[in-house]
Steps between C-alpha positions, in 0.01 A plus 500: 500500500551873549122545517442226756351631823483311827180680601329375184499153663537574868178612673405599853182310578239615752248218536158578644488372854269202498371505143821468296455124511179531294637502145198675347534792746879535495519738202228720648627520860877440503756750375850481353749746352835467325789544740875492499736361761620156596630333817816715509373852418396789723144466372488132589290299258525137599275254323329179605665175395179369343425830321835611367405852393240593762605708798248417772690622804519878466524807721134599484553810713802727492565800721764770530482684831652847519570590862611854418293811549418491128283191563533370145398141576371292211325168448407258228235228512499230234133479417264755647316614807197277450476124516173502304557414135217730381653804667696747289763481776546123467817526290549875444853494652628215282648712220674723756638190677636364172664835416621552862313832531452576869211704638535760775387404849267765636583549865346839574124542544469771231681283243280202588185709454621638164573151368190327636274328249222471757416467866360216707326579824459218748240540770402259774176315452228616735299227665 
């Protein structure tokens, strides 16, 4: 019993919106990670009555806002920045979410430019 771990059974589940109901696609598109917590902990981990060890109602986005001059605000997204399952950014935040590792929020233009992975330029369509 000393080696029993709640997070070995208890999982945060992130079903794919729309396609989780297709059993053959579920393993490819939906994500889950071990997680701690229960209904009475700070990191709330309530489970569904019909799925006793699956946490399906989770804080998918967390944010700490620093209003001081230091501007040390941080955020954490559960899955990733892309909703496309073939993108490398589909679930690249999941391990950080599970470990509660926040990322800095870039609020100044120079910091945004340094951290950019690309640029998108939108131009009006000429008729």
